[in-house]
C-alpha positions, 0 to 999 in steps of 0.5 A, a space after each residue: 381325382 376324388 377320394 371315396 368318403 364313407 358316409 358318417 351314418 354308415 360309420 355310426 352303424 358300424 360303431 353300433 354293431 361293434 358295440 353290440 358285439 363287444 357287449 355280448 362278448 363281455 357279458 358274463 351271462 352271454 354263455 347262457 343265452 340262445 334263440 332256441 328252447 334249449 337255452 337258459 335264457 331264451 332270446 327273441 328278436 321278433 320285434 326288431 323286424 316288426 312293430 310292437 311292445 310284446 313278445 310271446 314265449 311258447 311251451 308245447 307240453 309233451 304227449 302223455 298218451 300211449 298211442 296205438 299199435 299194429 291195426 288199432 285205429 288211431 283216428 279219433 284217439 289223437 292227443 291234444 297238442 297242449 300249448 302255453 304262452 307267456 308274454 314279455 313287454 319290452 321297454 326303452 332303457 338308456 343312459 348318456 354322458 356329456 363332455 365339454 369341448 373345452 375339456 376334451 377336444 374331440 369329434 363326435 366319433 372320437 367321443 363315442 370311443 372315449 365314452 365307450 368303456 363307461 357306456 359298455 360297463 353300464 349297459 352290461 351291468 344294467 342287463 345283469 341287474 335285469 337278469 338278477 331281478 327276474 330270477 328273484 321275481 315272485 309275480 304270481 298272476 300273469 296279465 294280458 301283456 306281461 307280468 302283473 307288476 313287472 320283474 323288479 317289484 320283489 327284486 333289485 335290493 334287500 329293501 324291495 324283498 322286505 316289502 314284498 306283498 305277503 299274499 303274492 308270496 303265499 300264492 307263488 310259494 304255493 304254486 311252485 311248491 314242487 320247485 322251492 326248497 327252504 334249507 336242507 329239507 322239504 319239510 321246511 316248506 310252508 304255504 305262509 312264506 314268512 313261516 317257511 323262511 323262518 325255518 331256515 337256520 344257520 347250522 343245518 340249512 347252509 348250501 351243501 352238496 347234498 342240497 344241490 342234489 336235492 334241488 336237482 331232484 326237485 327239477 327232475 321230478 316236478 310237474 312239469 319237469 324242469 328240462 336240463 340244457 343239453 350240450 354235445 348231443 345228449 349231455 344234460 346239465 343244470 346251472 345254479 347261480 348263488 350269492 357269495 355267502 351260500 357259495 362260500 358255504 358250499 365251497 367248504 362242504 366236506 364232499 365238495 372239498 374231497 371231490 376237488 382233492 381226488 377227482 380233479 387235477 393235482 397242482 396249482 390248477 386245482 380249483 382249491 387254489 384257483 377258485 371258479 365254478 363248482 361242479 357237482 352231480 351234473 350241476 354247474 354252480 356259479 358265484 354271482 356276488 351281486 346276488 347278495 342283493 337278493 337276500 331276506 334280511 334277519 328273517 331266518 331262524 334266530 333272525 339270520 339273513 337268508 339268500 336265494 339261489 337259483 338252479 336253472 334249466 332250459 327256458 328259465 328266463 326270457 330276453 325280448 329284444 326290439 332294438 339292440 344297443 345303439 348310440 345317439 349324440 347331441 350338441 348343446 350350449 352353442 356346440 360347446 358340449 357334446 353328449 352321447 347316449 346308448 339305448 336299447 329296447 328290451 326286457 328280461 323276465 322269468 318265464 312262467 306258464 299256466 299249469 291249469 285251465 289256461 295260460 293265466 291259471 296257476 302259473 309256475 316258474 318254468 325253468 327254475 328251482 329256488 332255494 333258500 339258504 343261510 347267508 350269514 356274513 363273515 364274522 
């Protein structure tokens, strides 16, 4: 009697599928991903089923006409269904490890499991960093197949921010005037980005409950409006991501402290003792410590550091996926060493739609209000 043996190729596929499921489950940004237009991070997997390197995200603008009533003629008075598109080009990202047979006597499948934790952490951190880079990107011109210079140009670390192109920054801050806030007041804005940044001081321009509300009002009044995400049918929310210093200042704001004291449960489960997200005025504020890299060093008033925070609504970021995380193995040095690598073909970018004559004219950040607040470190 012959025993049934599962082909190794199927085992690898099952392992890869499990890896991707666990990657999504463990990714702190996964809760904001979705395949429809209501998600903060809109995921598109079109290229997993067909060849290509670019996925287009679409926007259909709302109708503004008054329509007709009763016996009034509608034919000839229909409204143009205005559509916009934004391209995101995918790239191949991969990483791997090598284990010597002498050091670890395992098979190829065992090696996958041995390196699983390290490769899982790397893949999640890689995606997280792509998200943070996209949030801080300042590309102002749309090219035919993606952003003009890619989402990493002005993000990823403080030095990249410091060397950002002044002309591009000026164009971006002008195009997004109705969705950018420098400190506590709209009057801090300037068409010269460095001037606006220099208006942010360490006393009046901390992240506060009032500033959160101002950013929310900007989102609702900007043109086009930044749509909130909807949950439970018609419940509307925005989500704000902040670095550690602005989040610290918000936690210490009197309005926030009092709301937690009087509006939430008493006892050790109160956020005053447990930490966690801050909820204020229909906005969920989440601390992302890694956003400390999205800082402008010594460029605020009196040479203070200024941090960026991002209030996000629907279709803030695009996630284009052509190939999910999967593994590759290789035997080296006369089979004395075994290598394993993970790779994914994807990319993440800030969704921008043209707001003038066509898709590439006067592009605006579709789902984000960007705020600049004091990011002075602890004394």
